[in-house]
C-alpha positions as CSV (number, residue, x, y, z in Angstrom):
1,M,3.9,43.7,14.2
2,T,0.3,43.6,15.5
3,I,-1.7,40.4,15.6
4,A,-3.8,41.6,12.6
5,E,-0.6,42.3,10.6
6,L,0.8,38.8,11.5
7,L,-2.4,37.2,10.4
8,R,-2.4,39.1,7.1
9,L,1.3,38.0,6.6
10,W,0.3,34.4,7.3
11,A,-2.6,34.6,4.8
12,G,-0.4,36.1,2.2
13,T,2.2,33.4,2.7
14,M,-0.4,30.7,2.3
15,T,-1.7,32.3,-0.9
16,E,1.8,32.5,-2.3
17,L,2.6,28.8,-1.3
18,R,-0.6,27.8,-3.1
19,T,0.3,29.8,-6.2
20,R,3.7,28.1,-6.3
21,G,2.1,24.7,-6.0
22,M,3.7,23.9,-2.7
23,V,0.3,23.6,-0.9
24,R,-3.0,22.6,-2.4
25,T,-5.4,23.5,0.5
26,A,-5.9,26.4,2.9
27,N,-5.4,24.0,5.8
28,N,-2.3,23.6,8.0
29,P,0.4,23.4,5.4
30,V,2.5,20.6,7.0
31,G,0.8,17.8,5.1
32,D,0.8,19.5,1.8
33,I,4.4,20.5,2.0
34,A,5.4,16.9,2.9
35,E,3.4,15.6,-0.1
36,A,5.2,18.0,-2.4
37,I,8.6,16.9,-1.1
38,V,7.7,13.3,-1.4
39,H,6.4,13.9,-5.0
40,E,9.6,15.8,-5.9
41,H,11.8,13.1,-4.4
42,Y,10.1,10.0,-6.0
43,G,8.6,11.5,-9.1
44,G,5.4,10.1,-10.4
45,T,1.9,11.4,-9.8
46,R,0.2,13.1,-6.8
47,G,-3.2,11.7,-5.9
48,S,-6.3,13.6,-6.2
49,F,-8.4,14.7,-3.3
50,S,-11.2,12.2,-4.1
51,Q,-8.8,9.2,-4.3
52,K,-8.2,7.3,-1.1
53,G,-5.3,5.3,0.2
54,W,-2.3,7.0,-1.2
55,D,-0.9,10.4,-1.8
56,V,1.8,9.8,-4.4
57,Q,2.3,7.0,-6.9
58,D,6.0,6.9,-7.7
59,L,7.6,6.1,-11.1
60,A,7.9,2.4,-10.1
61,G,4.1,2.3,-9.5
62,R,4.4,2.1,-5.7
63,R,1.5,3.8,-3.8
64,L,2.9,6.1,-1.1
65,Q,0.8,7.3,1.9
66,V,2.5,10.4,3.2
67,K,2.3,11.2,6.9
68,S,4.0,14.2,8.5
69,M,4.4,16.3,11.6
70,R,6.0,19.5,12.7
71,R,7.6,19.2,16.1
72,T,7.2,22.6,17.8
73,G,9.0,21.7,21.0
74,Q,6.0,22.6,23.1
75,R,5.2,18.9,23.6
76,G,6.7,15.6,22.6
77,R,4.3,14.8,19.8
78,R,4.9,11.4,18.2
79,N,1.5,10.4,16.7
80,L,0.6,10.9,13.1
81,S,-2.9,11.1,11.6
82,A,-4.8,7.8,11.2
83,I,-4.5,5.5,8.2
84,R,-8.0,4.2,7.5
85,D,-7.4,1.9,4.6
86,S,-4.7,-0.4,3.1
87,D,-4.5,0.8,-0.5
88,Y,-0.8,1.7,-0.2
89,D,2.6,0.1,-0.4
90,L,4.7,2.4,1.8
91,V,4.1,5.1,4.3
92,V,6.6,7.9,3.9
93,I,6.9,9.8,7.2
94,V,8.3,13.4,7.0
95,V,9.2,15.3,10.2
96,F,10.0,19.0,10.4
97,D,11.4,21.0,13.3
98,P,9.6,24.2,14.4
99,D,11.3,26.2,11.6
100,F,10.2,23.7,8.9
101,I,13.6,22.2,8.6
102,L,13.2,18.6,7.5
103,T,14.7,16.5,10.2
104,T,13.6,13.0,9.5
105,A,12.2,11.1,6.5
106,L,11.3,7.4,6.7
107,E,10.0,4.7,4.4
108,V,7.7,2.2,6.3
109,P,6.3,-0.8,4.4
110,R,2.6,-1.4,4.9
111,K,3.4,-4.8,6.5
112,V,5.5,-3.0,9.2
113,V,2.6,-0.6,9.9
114,E,0.2,-3.5,10.3
115,E,2.7,-5.4,12.5
116,L,3.4,-2.5,14.9
117,F,0.1,-0.5,15.0
118,A,-3.2,-2.1,15.6
119,I,-6.5,-0.7,14.3
120,R,-7.9,1.7,16.8
121,P,-11.7,1.4,16.7
122,Y,-12.3,5.0,17.9
123,V,-10.6,6.3,14.8
124,N,-11.3,3.3,12.6
125,G,-7.7,3.2,11.6
126,R,-4.1,2.7,12.5
127,I,-2.2,5.6,14.2
128,I,1.5,5.4,13.6
129,T,3.6,6.6,16.5
130,V,7.2,7.6,15.9
131,T,8.8,5.4,18.5
132,D,12.2,3.7,19.0
133,A,10.5,0.4,17.9
134,L,9.6,2.0,14.6
135,L,12.9,3.8,14.1
136,Q,14.9,0.7,14.8
137,H,12.8,-1.8,12.9
138,P,15.0,-3.5,10.3
139,K,12.5,-2.9,7.4
140,V,12.2,0.9,8.1
141,S,14.6,3.0,6.1
142,A,15.7,6.5,6.7
143,I,15.8,8.5,3.5
144,D,17.4,11.8,2.6
145,M,14.9,14.1,1.0
146,T,17.0,17.3,1.5
147,A,17.7,17.8,-2.2
148,A,14.0,17.5,-3.1
149,Y,13.1,20.0,-0.4
150,E,15.8,22.4,-1.6
151,R,14.6,22.1,-5.2
152,L,11.1,23.0,-4.1
153,G,12.4,25.8,-1.9
154,A,14.3,27.3,-4.8
155,L,11.1,27.5,-7.0
156,G,10.2,31.1,-7.5
157,R,7.5,32.7,-9.5
158,S,9.4,32.1,-12.8
159,S,9.4,28.4,-12.0
160,I,5.6,28.0,-11.5
161,E,4.7,27.2,-15.1
162,S,7.7,24.9,-15.9
163,G,7.7,23.1,-12.5
164,P,10.2,20.4,-11.6
165,T,11.9,18.9,-14.6
166,N,12.1,15.3,-13.3
167,V,8.5,14.6,-12.4
168,T,5.0,14.8,-13.7
169,E,2.9,17.8,-12.8
170,P,0.9,17.4,-9.6
171,D,-2.8,17.1,-9.7
172,L,-4.0,20.6,-8.6
173,D,-7.7,20.0,-8.5
174,Y,-9.2,22.2,-5.8
């Protein structure tokens, strides 16, 4: 394929992912996909774009800040995007491999984030780094979100209107 054909394929893929509710923006899809998986796993409500602090509020009322990365193998990336406020209960970290296979999902309580990661003035927030100290912290839990990802992956055009049966509809304000 030519570069132009590849770019059209990518654009078409992004349009279809948005149509299916998997992504909500035209940005890099990693964060949107992670939010969709977390929402599918926990249920509850996805936050709106104008609301700060959390991305998903689960059925128990916990406010979940979703952070994600796709490791491409080109460099040893470990940093996630900055957290600039504290209006959340847990950070849920979702890590993909280069082919978007979900390799790691972690629940990190806000107190652990505040304990391990200082506020960095140049970003006015905390940057979580996926380190051994984080992975081995006794209050950090690995969680299996494979089934939620598989349910989302199975959604086809016929599933768009009905959506997942165990959760509320995501907020799709664009």
